N, CA, C and O atoms as a printed pandas DataFrame, in Angstrom:
     atom_number atom_name residue_name chain_id  residue_number  x_coord  y_coord  z_coord
0              1         N          MET        A               1   -5.444  -19.495  -48.643
1              2        CA          MET        A               1   -5.469  -20.721  -48.065
2              3         C          MET        A               1   -4.455  -20.125  -46.752
3              4         O          MET        A               1   -3.477  -19.402  -46.938
4              5         N          ASP        A               2   -4.805  -20.477  -45.769
5              6        CA          ASP        A               2   -4.068  -20.011  -44.507
6              7         C          ASP        A               2   -2.595  -21.190  -44.071
7              8         O          ASP        A               2   -2.405  -22.261  -44.649
8              9         N          LYS        A               3   -2.188  -20.932  -43.548
9             10        CA          LYS        A               3   -0.714  -21.267  -42.974
10            11         C          LYS        A               3   -1.122  -22.632  -41.994
11            12         O          LYS        A               3   -0.473  -23.677  -42.036
12            13         N          ASN        A               4   -2.042  -22.468  -41.311
13            14        CA          ASN        A               4   -2.542  -23.440  -40.366
14            15         C          ASN        A               4   -3.653  -24.532  -40.950
15            16         O          ASN        A               4   -4.503  -25.053  -40.229
16            17         N          ASP        A               5   -3.483  -24.840  -42.626
17            18        CA          ASP        A               5   -4.577  -25.454  -42.971
18            19         C          ASP        A               5   -3.204  -26.660  -43.410
19            20         O          ASP        A               5   -3.486  -27.857  -43.454
20            21         N          HIS        A               6   -1.978  -26.256  -43.666
21            22        CA          HIS        A               6   -0.791  -26.917  -44.124
22            23         C          HIS        A               6   -0.349  -27.929  -43.033
23            24         O          HIS        A               6    0.086  -28.987  -43.486
24            25         N          ARG        A               7   -0.373  -27.817  -41.788
25            26        CA          ARG        A               7   -0.356  -28.515  -40.442
26            27         C          ARG        A               7   -0.916  -29.620  -40.451
27            28         O          ARG        A               7   -2.128  -29.738  -40.631
28            29         N          SER        A               8    0.005  -30.749  -40.228
29            30        CA          SER        A               8   -0.478  -32.348  -40.132
30            31         C          SER        A               8   -1.371  -32.656  -39.298
31            32         O          SER        A               8   -1.333  -31.835  -38.381
32            33         N          HIS        A               9   -2.458  -33.709  -39.079
33            34        CA          HIS        A               9   -2.958  -33.760  -37.763
34            35         C          HIS        A               9   -2.355  -33.471  -36.407
35            36         O          HIS        A               9   -2.809  -32.731  -35.534
36            37         N          GLU        A              10   -1.176  -34.237  -36.392
37            38        CA          GLU        A              10   -0.403  -34.558  -35.618
38            39         C          GLU        A              10    0.438  -33.382  -34.798
39            40         O          GLU        A              10    0.993  -33.562  -33.714
40            41         N          GLU        A              11    0.412  -32.100  -35.574
41            42        CA          GLU        A              11    0.787  -31.062  -35.321
42            43         C          GLU        A              11   -0.200  -30.171  -34.450
43            44         O          GLU        A              11    0.146  -29.300  -33.651
44            45         N          LYS        A              12   -1.280  -30.495  -34.710
45            46        CA          LYS        A              12   -2.418  -29.325  -34.550
46            47         C          LYS        A              12   -2.439  -30.615  -33.027
47            48         O          LYS        A              12   -1.910  -30.203  -31.995
48            49         N          LYS        A              13   -2.767  -31.398  -33.018
49            50        CA          LYS        A              13   -2.757  -32.425  -31.807
50            51         C          LYS        A              13   -2.166  -31.673  -30.945
51            52         O          LYS        A              13   -2.643  -31.100  -29.965
52            53         N          ARG        A              14   -1.180  -31.690  -31.314
53            54        CA          ARG        A              14    0.509  -31.372  -30.206
54            55         C          ARG        A              14    0.229  -29.996  -29.663
55            56         O          ARG        A              14    0.279  -29.893  -28.437
56            57         N          ALA        A              15   -0.083  -28.819  -30.434
57            58        CA          ALA        A              15   -0.200  -28.044  -30.051
58            59         C          ALA        A              15   -1.878  -27.669  -29.149
59            60         O          ALA        A              15   -2.027  -26.819  -28.272
60            61         N          LEU        A              16   -3.125  -28.749  -29.802
61            62        CA          LEU        A              16   -3.769  -28.805  -28.596
62            63         C          LEU        A              16   -3.409  -29.230  -27.471
63            64         O          LEU        A              16   -3.547  -28.301  -26.675
64            65         N          LEU        A              17   -2.959  -30.275  -26.886
65            66        CA          LEU        A              17   -2.087  -30.893  -25.956
66            67         C          LEU        A              17   -1.136  -29.634  -25.125
67            68         O          LEU        A              17   -1.213  -29.395  -23.920
68            69         N          ARG        A              18   -0.250  -28.934  -26.111
69            70        CA          ARG        A              18    0.148  -28.082  -24.970
70            71         C          ARG        A              18   -0.836  -26.712  -24.670
71            72         O          ARG        A              18   -0.625  -25.888  -23.780
72            73         N          ASP        A              19   -1.528  -26.698  -25.270
73            74        CA          ASP        A              19   -2.508  -25.458  -24.831
74            75         C          ASP        A              19   -3.498  -26.238  -23.714
75            76         O          ASP        A              19   -3.964  -25.637  -22.747
76            77         N          GLY        A              20   -3.703  -27.378  -23.931
77            78        CA          GLY        A              20   -4.090  -27.849  -22.289
78            79         C          GLY        A              20   -3.689  -28.271  -21.498
79            80         O          GLY        A              20   -4.368  -28.964  -20.742
80            81         N          GLU        A              21   -2.494  -28.063  -21.324
81            82        CA          GLU        A              21   -1.326  -28.243  -20.317
82            83         C          GLU        A              21   -1.281  -26.824  -19.432
83            84         O          GLU        A              21   -1.354  -26.659  -18.214
84            85         N          PHE        A              22   -1.122  -25.803  -20.598
85            86        CA          PHE        A              22   -0.504  -24.579  -20.015
86            87         C          PHE        A              22   -1.781  -24.412  -18.837
87            88         O          PHE        A              22   -1.636  -24.291  -17.621
88            89         N          PHE        A              23   -3.417  -24.460  -19.835
89            90        CA          PHE        A              23   -4.067  -23.938  -19.058
90            91         C          PHE        A              23   -4.218  -24.748  -17.314
91            92         O          PHE        A              23   -4.429  -24.218  -16.224
92            93         N          ARG        A              24   -3.986  -26.303  -17.716
93            94        CA          ARG        A              24   -3.840  -27.102  -16.447
94            95         C          ARG        A              24   -3.018  -26.374  -15.354
95            96         O          ARG        A              24   -3.512  -26.145  -14.250
96            97         N          ALA        A              25   -2.105  -26.115  -15.590
97            98        CA          ALA        A              25   -0.950  -24.959  -14.973
98            99         C          ALA        A              25   -1.315  -24.044  -14.574
99           100         O          ALA        A              25   -0.953  -23.771  -13.430
100          101         N          GLY        A              26   -2.253  -23.050  -15.324
101          102        CA          GLY        A              26   -2.547  -22.364  -14.455
102          103         C          GLY        A              26   -3.769  -21.821  -13.644
103          104         O          GLY        A              26   -3.966  -20.708  -13.155
104          105         N          VAL        A              27   -4.618  -23.097  -13.658
105          106        CA          VAL        A              27   -5.751  -23.082  -13.117
106          107         C          VAL        A              27   -5.073  -23.713  -11.742
107          108         O          VAL        A              27   -5.457  -23.177  -10.703
108          109         N          ALA        A              28   -4.320  -24.553  -11.642
109          110        CA          ALA        A              28   -3.084  -25.266  -10.400
110          111         C          ALA        A              28   -2.677  -23.974   -9.477
111          112         O          ALA        A              28   -2.864  -23.837   -8.268
112          113         N          HIS        A              29   -1.923  -22.853  -10.620
113          114        CA          HIS        A              29   -1.557  -21.859  -10.196
114          115         C          HIS        A              29   -2.502  -20.978   -9.231
115          116         O          HIS        A              29   -2.066  -20.594   -8.146
116          117         N          ALA        A              30   -3.577  -20.724   -9.583
117          118        CA          ALA        A              30   -4.563  -19.950   -9.320
118          119         C          ALA        A              30   -5.276  -20.586   -8.248
119          120         O          ALA        A              30   -5.841  -19.778   -7.512
120          121         N          ARG        A              31   -5.445  -22.018   -7.885
121          122        CA          ARG        A              31   -5.733  -22.561   -6.669
122          123         C          ARG        A              31   -4.621  -22.257   -5.424
123          124         O          ARG        A              31   -4.702  -21.520   -4.441
124          125         N          ALA        A              32   -3.663  -23.060   -5.855
125          126        CA          ALA        A              32   -2.578  -22.296   -5.014
126          127         C          ALA        A              32   -2.595  -20.918   -4.527
127          128         O          ALA        A              32   -2.305  -20.692   -3.352
128          129         N          GLN        A              33   -2.953  -19.854   -5.439
129          130        CA          GLN        A              33   -2.850  -18.655   -5.036
130          131         C          GLN        A              33   -4.137  -18.342   -3.912
131          132         O          GLN        A              33   -4.130  -17.729   -2.844
132          133         N          ILE        A              34   -4.995  -18.895   -4.493
133          134        CA          ILE        A              34   -6.295  -18.779   -3.340
134          135         C          ILE        A              34   -6.168  -19.252   -2.471
135          136         O          ILE        A              34   -6.320  -18.565   -1.462
136          137         N          LYS        A              35   -5.847  -20.559   -2.319
137          138        CA          LYS        A              35   -5.601  -21.038   -0.589
138          139         C          LYS        A              35   -4.813  -20.478   -0.170
139          140         O          LYS        A              35   -5.021  -20.191    1.009
140          141         N          HIS        A              36   -3.464  -19.962   -0.757
141          142        CA          HIS        A              36   -2.780  -18.759   -0.079
142          143         C          HIS        A              36   -3.250  -17.747    0.837
143          144         O          HIS        A              36   -2.939  -17.481    1.997
144          145         N          ALA        A              37   -4.280  -17.129   -0.174
145          146        CA          ALA        A              37   -5.022  -15.715    0.417
146          147         C          ALA        A              37   -5.832  -16.122    1.141
147          148         O          ALA        A              37   -6.143  -15.260    1.962
148          149         N          ALA        A              38   -6.555  -17.390    1.306
149          150        CA          ALA        A              38   -7.501  -17.187    2.200
150          151         C          ALA        A              38   -6.774  -18.040    4.007
151          152         O          ALA        A              38   -7.349  -18.775    4.811
152          153         N          ARG        A              39   -5.654  -17.594    4.001
153          154        CA          ARG        A              39   -5.054  -17.965    5.275
154          155         C          ARG        A              39   -4.996  -16.703    6.195
155          156         O          ARG        A              39   -4.518  -15.718    5.632
156          157         N          PRO        A              40   -5.456  -16.495    7.739
157          158        CA          PRO        A              40   -6.092  -15.530    8.431
158          159         C          PRO        A              40   -4.573  -14.328    8.347
159          160         O          PRO        A              40   -4.710  -13.112    8.223
160          161         N          GLU        A              41   -3.149  -15.072    8.456
161          162        CA          GLU        A              41   -1.926  -14.280    9.120
162          163         C          GLU        A              41   -1.791  -13.324    7.034
163          164         O          GLU        A              41   -1.536  -12.129    6.887
164          165         N          VAL        A              42   -1.959  -13.967    6.264
165          166        CA          VAL        A              42   -2.068  -13.644    4.780
166          167         C          VAL        A              42   -2.977  -12.591    4.543
167          168         O          VAL        A              42   -2.497  -11.574    4.043
168          169         N          MET        A              43   -4.696  -12.619    4.898
169          170        CA          MET        A              43   -5.936  -12.054    4.779
170          171         C          MET        A              43   -5.130  -10.553    6.011
171          172         O          MET        A              43   -4.885   -9.441    5.542
172          173         N          PHE        A              44   -4.931  -10.811    7.118
173          174        CA          PHE        A              44   -4.558   -9.739    8.235
174          175         C          PHE        A              44   -2.823   -8.995    7.220
175          176         O          PHE        A              44   -2.964   -7.863    6.757
176          177         N          HIS        A              45   -2.201   -9.304    7.120
177          178        CA          HIS        A              45   -1.281   -8.622    6.307
178          179         C          HIS        A              45   -1.483   -7.805    5.251
179          180         O          HIS        A              45   -0.936   -6.736    4.981
180          181         N          THR        A              46   -2.494   -8.533    4.563
181          182        CA          THR        A              46   -3.248   -7.575    3.201
182          183         C          THR        A              46   -3.847   -6.572    3.872
183          184         O          THR        A              46   -3.475   -5.404    3.765
184          185         N          ALA        A              47   -4.765   -6.930    4.573
185          186        CA          ALA        A              47   -5.081   -5.642    5.434
186          187         C          ALA        A              47   -4.695   -4.201    5.972
187          188         O          ALA        A              47   -5.295   -3.128    5.912
188          189         N          LEU        A              48   -3.248   -4.635    6.620
189          190        CA          LEU        A              48   -2.427   -4.056    7.239
190          191         C          LEU        A              48   -1.475   -3.372    5.938
191          192         O          LEU        A              48   -0.951   -2.260    5.995
192          193         N          ASP        A              49   -1.414   -4.066    5.079
193          194        CA          ASP        A              49   -0.928   -3.532    3.628
194          195         C          ASP        A              49   -1.931   -2.162    3.295
195          196         O          ASP        A              49   -1.629   -0.972    3.387
196          197         N          HIS        A              50   -3.135   -2.738    2.906
197          198        CA          HIS        A              50   -4.044   -1.690    2.087
198          199         C          HIS        A              50   -4.211   -0.416    3.457
199          200         O          HIS        A              50   -4.467    0.701    3.007
200          201         N          ALA        A              51   -4.095   -0.487    4.979
201          202        CA          ALA        A              51   -4.774    0.606    5.557
202          203         C          ALA        A              51   -3.311    1.847    5.474
203          204         O          ALA        A              51   -3.395    3.071    5.372
204          205         N          THR        A              52   -2.136    1.045    5.557
205          206        CA          THR        A              52   -1.017    1.474    5.476
206          207         C          THR        A              52   -0.713    2.465    4.557
207          208         O          THR        A              52   -0.053    3.468    4.827
208          209         N          TRP        A              53   -1.352    2.101    3.085
209          210        CA          TRP        A              53   -0.990    2.480    1.810
210          211         C          TRP        A              53   -2.314    3.982    1.720
211          212         O          TRP        A              53   -2.235    5.098    1.207
212          213         N          ALA        A              54   -3.336    3.335    2.428
213          214        CA          ALA        A              54   -4.121    4.448    2.632
214          215         C          ALA        A              54   -3.737    5.687    3.046
215          216         O          ALA        A              54   -4.092    6.631    2.341
216          217         N          LEU        A              55   -3.046    5.922    4.098
217          218        CA          LEU        A              55   -2.866    6.625    5.655
218          219         C          LEU        A              55   -1.788    7.107    4.335
219          220         O          LEU        A              55   -2.139    8.072    3.657
220          221         N          ARG        A              56   -0.915    6.635    4.119
221          222        CA          ARG        A              56    0.526    7.571    3.513
222          223         C          ARG        A              56   -0.027    8.275    2.502
223          224         O          ARG        A              56    0.268    9.454    2.303
224          225         N          ALA        A              57   -1.169    7.383    1.527
225          226        CA          ALA        A              57   -1.597    8.608    0.342
226          227         C          ALA        A              57   -2.451    9.137    0.960
227          228         O          ALA        A              57   -3.359    9.270    0.140
228          229         N          ARG        A              58   -2.943    9.750    2.376
229          230        CA          ARG        A              58   -3.439   10.473    2.976
230          231         C          ARG        A              58   -2.156   11.667    3.317
231          232         O          ARG        A              58   -2.110   12.873    3.076
232          233         N          ALA        A              59   -1.318   10.875    3.882
233          234        CA          ALA        A              59   -0.095   11.909    4.016
234          235         C          ALA        A              59    0.512   13.011    3.246
235          236         O          ALA        A              59    0.521   14.231    3.406
236          237         N          ASP        A              60    1.068   12.140    2.273
237          238        CA          ASP        A              60    1.287   12.383    1.230
238          239         C          ASP        A              60    0.502   13.830    0.759
239          240         O          ASP        A              60    0.989   14.954    0.876
240          241         N          SER        A              61   -0.796   13.513    0.215
241          242        CA          SER        A              61   -1.717   14.544   -0.107
242          243         C          SER        A              61   -1.690   15.948    0.849
243          244         O          SER        A              61   -1.844   17.160    0.703
244          245         N          LEU        A              62   -1.495   15.314    1.547
245          246        CA          LEU        A              62   -1.810   16.852    3.041
246          247         C          LEU        A              62   -0.107   17.372    2.731
247          248         O          LEU        A              62    0.095   18.586    2.716
248          249         N          LEU        A              63    0.749   16.684    2.557
249          250        CA          LEU        A              63    2.076   17.290    2.312
250          251         C          LEU        A              63    2.593   18.092    1.019
251          252         O          LEU        A              63    3.521   18.852    0.743
252          253         N          LYS        A              64    1.504   17.516    0.387
253          254        CA          LYS        A              64    1.823   18.128   -1.343
254          255         C          LYS        A              64    2.131   19.823   -1.447
255          256         O          LYS        A              64    2.927   20.470   -2.128
256          257         N          PRO        A              65    1.283   20.140   -0.612
257          258        CA          PRO        A              65    1.568   21.735   -0.804
258          259         C          PRO        A              65    2.801   22.053   -0.292
259          260         O          PRO        A              65    3.088   23.161   -0.745
260          261         N          THR        A              66    3.763   21.610    0.491
261          262        CA          THR        A              66    4.539   21.985    1.116
262          263         C          THR        A              66    6.094   21.589    0.583
263          264         O          THR        A              66    7.238   21.753    1.005
264          265         N          GLY        A              67    5.366   20.886   -0.758
265          266        CA          GLY        A              67    6.928   20.121   -1.493
266          267         C          GLY        A              67    7.372   19.180   -1.285
267          268         O          GLY        A              67    8.168   18.636   -2.049
268          269         N          THR        A              68    6.912   18.606    0.039
269          270        CA          THR        A              68    7.610   17.443    0.873
270          271         C          THR        A              68    6.733   16.411    0.351
271          272         O          THR        A              68    5.803   16.632   -0.424
272          273         N          SER        A              69    7.243   14.670    1.050
273          274        CA          SER        A              69    6.183   13.733    1.142
274          275         C          SER        A              69    6.931   13.088    2.113
275          276         O          SER        A              69    8.011   13.490    2.548
276          277         N          VAL        A              70    6.110   11.680    2.582
277          278        CA          VAL        A              70    6.534   10.868    3.841
278          279         C          VAL        A              70    7.936   10.385    3.705
279          280         O          VAL        A              70    8.709   10.152    4.634
280          281         N          THR        A              71    8.180   10.258    2.357
281          282        CA          THR        A              71    9.477    9.689    2.379
282          283         C          THR        A              71   10.606   10.429    2.337
283          284         O          THR        A              71   11.674    9.979    2.753
284          285         N          ALA        A              72   10.486   11.583    1.852
285          286        CA          ALA        A              72   11.348   12.399    2.560
286          287         C          ALA        A              72   11.887   12.591    4.139
287          288         O          ALA        A              72   13.015   12.926    4.498
288          289         N          LEU        A              73   11.103   12.375    4.694
289          290        CA          LEU        A              73   10.435   12.818    5.974
290          291         C          LEU        A              73   10.810   11.646    7.054
291          292         O          LEU        A              73   11.156   11.807    8.224
292          293         N          ALA        A              74   10.661   10.555    6.411
293          294        CA          ALA        A              74   10.655    9.241    7.346
294          295         C          ALA        A              74   11.990    9.235    8.251
295          296         O          ALA        A              74   12.003    9.025    9.464
296          297         N          PRO        A              75   12.911    9.457    7.584
297          298        CA          PRO        A              75   14.534    9.547    7.903
298          299         C          PRO        A              75   14.319   10.213    9.023
299          300         O          PRO        A              75   14.467    9.375    9.912
300          301         N          TYR        A              76   14.022   11.368    9.562
301          302        CA          TYR        A              76   13.938   12.189   10.573
302          303         C          TYR        A              76   12.975   11.769   11.480
303          304         O          TYR        A              76   13.381   11.550   12.621
304          305         N          ALA        A              77   11.637   11.581   11.216
305          306        CA          ALA        A              77   10.853   10.769   11.803
306          307         C          ALA        A              77   11.240    9.717   12.616
307          308         O          ALA        A              77   10.769    9.555   13.742
308          309         N          LEU        A              78   12.252    8.832   12.004
309          310        CA          LEU        A              78   12.651    7.533   12.581
310          311         C          LEU        A              78   13.565    8.029   13.728
311          312         O          LEU        A              78   13.556    7.571   14.871
312          313         N          THR        A              79   14.347    9.019   13.274
313          314        CA          THR        A              79   15.780    9.551   14.424
314          315         C          THR        A              79   14.810    9.770   15.429
315          316         O          THR        A              79   14.835    9.099   16.461
316          317         N          VAL        A              80   13.578   11.035   15.141
317          318        CA          VAL        A              80   13.160   11.681   16.157
318          319         C          VAL        A              80   12.853   10.411   17.288
319          320         O          VAL        A              80   13.270   10.396   18.446
320          321         N          LEU        A              81   12.028    9.380   16.645
321          322        CA          LEU        A              81   11.179    8.259   17.375
322          323         C          LEU        A              81   12.188    7.583   18.148
323          324         O          LEU        A              81   11.927    7.499   19.348
324          325         N          GLY        A              82   13.263    7.085   17.766
325          326        CA          GLY        A              82   14.489    6.209   18.207
326          327         C          GLY        A              82   15.023    7.279   19.458
327          328         O          GLY        A              82   15.043    6.827   20.603
328          329         N          PHE        A              83   15.358    8.388   19.269
329          330        CA          PHE        A              83   15.899    9.175   20.381
330          331         C          PHE        A              83   14.066    9.213   21.606
331          332         O          PHE        A              83   14.223    9.243   22.826
332          333         N          ILE        A              84   12.696    9.204   21.058
333          334        CA          ILE        A              84   12.226    9.208   22.139
334          335         C          ILE        A              84   12.047    7.993   23.052
335          336         O          ILE        A              84   11.912    8.082   24.272
336          337         N          ARG        A              85   12.057    6.808   22.333
337          338        CA          ARG        A              85   12.223    5.136   22.795
338          339         C          ARG        A              85   13.337    4.785   23.876
339          340         O          ARG        A              85   13.520    4.080   24.868
340          341         N          LYS        A              86   14.065    5.865   22.933
341          342        CA          LYS        A              86   15.730    5.496   24.129
342          343         C          LYS        A              86   15.695    6.463   25.598
343          344         O          LYS        A              86   16.196    5.981   26.614
344          345         N          ARG        A              87   15.239    7.476   25.623
345          346        CA          ARG        A              87   15.000    8.472   26.761
346          347         C          ARG        A              87   13.966    8.054   27.582
347          348         O          ARG        A              87   13.873    8.335   28.777
348          349         N          LYS        A              88   12.881    7.115   26.686
349          350        CA          LYS        A              88   11.407    6.719   27.677
350          351         C          LYS        A              88   10.878    8.538   27.991
351          352         O          LYS        A              88   10.996    9.293   28.956
352          353         N          LEU        A              89   10.201    8.680   26.449
353          354        CA          LEU        A              89    9.732   10.427   26.366
354          355         C          LEU        A              89    8.501   10.124   25.914
355          356         O          LEU        A              89    7.796   10.999   25.412
356          357         N          GLY        A              90    8.106    8.895   26.032
357          358        CA          GLY        A              90    6.966    8.639   25.143
358          359         C          GLY        A              90    5.521    9.072   25.318
359          360         O          GLY        A              90    4.703    9.304   24.428
360          361         N          LYS        A              91    5.358    9.139   26.662
361          362        CA          LYS        A              91    4.278   10.121   27.115
362          363         C          LYS        A              91    4.229   11.958   27.449
363          364         O          LYS        A              91    3.197   12.612   27.600
364          365         N          PRO        A              92    5.895   12.579   27.508
365          366        CA          PRO        A              92    5.811   13.710   26.954
366          367         C          PRO        A              92    5.450   14.290   25.926
367          368         O          PRO        A              92    4.787   15.321   25.812
368          369         N          ALA        A              93    6.103   13.294   24.776
369          370        CA          ALA        A              93    6.328   13.550   23.404
370          371         C          ALA        A              93    4.614   13.282   23.020
371          372         O          ALA        A              93    4.285   13.919   22.019
372          373         N          LEU        A              94    3.506   12.472   23.629
373          374        CA          LEU        A              94    2.506   12.510   22.976
374          375         C          LEU        A              94    1.750   13.715   23.535
375          376         O          LEU        A              94    0.771   14.160   22.936
376          377         N          GLY        A              95    2.151   14.197   24.570
377          378        CA          GLY        A              95    1.703   15.313   24.932
378          379         C          GLY        A              95    1.766   16.566   24.256
379          380         O          GLY        A              95    0.921   17.405   23.943
380          381         N          VAL        A              96    3.165   16.449   24.099
381          382        CA          VAL        A              96    3.283   17.600   23.202
382          383         C          VAL        A              96    3.028   17.748   21.575
383          384         O          VAL        A              96    2.955   18.808   20.952
384          385         N          ALA        A              97    2.906   16.333   21.024
385          386        CA          ALA        A              97    2.047   16.381   20.112
386          387         C          ALA        A              97    0.527   16.729   20.259
387          388         O          ALA        A              97    0.034   17.304   19.289
388          389         N          ALA        A              98   -0.133   16.516   21.122
389          390        CA          ALA        A              98   -1.762   16.622   21.167
390          391         C          ALA        A              98   -1.668   17.958   21.013
391          392         O          ALA        A              98   -2.273   18.425   20.048
392          393         N          LEU        A              99   -0.887   18.919   21.921
393          394        CA          LEU        A              99   -1.086   20.324   22.172
394          395         C          LEU        A              99   -0.828   21.065   20.953
395          396         O          LEU        A              99   -1.431   22.107   20.696
396          397         N          THR        A             100    0.312   20.407   19.971
397          398        CA          THR        A             100    0.873   20.868   18.927
398          399         C          THR        A             100   -0.628   20.896   17.645
399          400         O          THR        A             100   -1.020   21.806   16.914
400          401         N          GLY        A             101   -1.089   19.603   17.821
401          402        CA          GLY        A             101   -1.989   19.631   16.964
402          403         C          GLY        A             101   -3.690   20.211   17.570
403          404         O          GLY        A             101   -4.646   20.337   16.805
404          405         N          ILE        A             102   -3.742   20.471   18.930
405          406        CA          ILE        A             102   -4.777   21.478   19.341
406          407         C          ILE        A             102   -4.462   22.831   18.614
407          408         O          ILE        A             102   -5.353   23.505   18.096
408          409         N          ALA        A             103   -2.986   23.228   18.607
409          410        CA          ALA        A             103   -2.506   24.551   18.303
410          411         C          ALA        A             103   -2.698   25.015   16.767
411          412         O          ALA        A             103   -2.920   26.162   16.378
412          413         N          ALA        A             104   -2.565   23.896   16.023
413          414        CA          ALA        A             104   -2.719   24.105   14.549
414          415         C          ALA        A             104   -4.110   23.790   14.263
415          416         O          ALA        A             104   -4.519   24.309   13.225
416          417         N          TRP        A             105   -4.805   23.201   14.794
417          418        CA          TRP        A             105   -6.527   23.528   14.760
418          419         C          TRP        A             105   -6.965   24.866   14.861
419          420         O          TRP        A             105   -7.312   25.511   13.871
420          421         N          TYR        A             106   -6.966   25.394   16.218
421          422        CA          TYR        A             106   -7.248   26.479   16.581
422          423         C          TYR        A             106   -6.496   27.311   15.755
423          424         O          TYR        A             106   -7.224   28.260   15.461
424          425         N          VAL        A             107   -5.070   27.467   15.076
425          426        CA          VAL        A             107   -4.918   28.598   14.200
426          427         C          VAL        A             107   -5.468   28.284   12.924
427          428         O          VAL        A             107   -5.616   29.188   12.102
428          429         N          GLN        A             108   -5.741   27.284   12.701
429          430        CA          GLN        A             108   -6.764   26.675   10.991
430          431         C          GLN        A             108   -8.146   27.910   10.954
431          432         O          GLN        A             108   -8.368   28.784   10.116
432          433         N          ARG        A             109   -8.858   27.573   12.136
433          434        CA          ARG        A             109   -9.942   27.664   12.629
434          435         C          ARG        A             109  -10.036   29.198   12.567
435          436         O          ARG        A             109  -11.070   29.744   12.184
436          437         N          LYS        A             110   -9.099   29.790   12.894
437          438        CA          LYS        A             110   -8.967   31.444   13.592
438          439         C          LYS        A             110   -8.895   32.071   11.579
439          440         O          LYS        A             110   -9.523   32.992   11.057
440          441         N          ARG        A             111   -7.810   31.037   10.908
441          442        CA          ARG        A             111   -7.982   31.778    9.627
442          443         C          ARG        A             111   -9.336   31.439    8.859
443          444         O          ARG        A             111   -9.920   32.170    8.059
444          445         N          ALA        A             112   -9.613   30.478    9.180
445          446        CA          ALA        A             112  -11.073   30.237    8.387
446          447         C          ALA        A             112  -12.070   31.189    8.550
447          448         O          ALA        A             112  -12.910   31.524    7.715
448          449         N          GLN        A             113  -11.874   31.738   10.052
449          450        CA          GLN        A             113  -12.988   32.825   10.430
450          451         C          GLN        A             113  -12.776   34.350    9.833
451          452         O          GLN        A             113  -13.718   35.120    9.651
452          453         N          GLN        A             114  -11.167   34.721    9.508
453          454        CA          GLN        A             114  -10.541   35.709    9.161
454          455         C          GLN        A             114  -11.188   35.729    7.702
455          456         O          GLN        A             114  -11.991   36.613    7.405
456          457         N          VAL        A             115  -10.826   34.756    6.824
457          458        CA          VAL        A             115  -11.082   34.642    5.591
458          459         C          VAL        A             115  -12.635   34.890    4.983
459          460         O          VAL        A             115  -12.820   35.606    3.999
460          461         N          ALA        A             116  -13.731   34.202    5.702
461          462        CA          ALA        A             116  -15.021   34.095    5.916
462          463         C          ALA        A             116  -15.405   35.734    6.010
463          464         O          ALA        A             116  -16.324   36.160    5.311
464          465         N          TYR        A             117  -14.725   36.550    6.827
465          466        CA          TYR        A             117  -15.334   38.093    6.992
466          467         C          TYR        A             117  -14.737   38.811    5.848
467          468         O          TYR        A             117  -14.987   40.003    5.668
């Protein structure tokens, strides 16, 4: 015989009603979550979070061979960005960043050509 066979009809009824109440509360909670997630500002925030995560994951994968991460570099980057904003050096800094990127691409291309030969 199983333990549940000894329970009275009233105990089984109370357990079933309690389970039904938990189910209804779960359904109400799920409906509220769906209603909240369907709001445009929440959708935008979620999309922004996903995009930020993707960029961070990509940056971390690029920095992995150097033994550092975005988390380690963020305080330094924020200090530099704050300095650039205070001095209103946005356009010159953008130009320097573009030139540095072009130089890095050129060096990488030259290395790839040397390895190929």
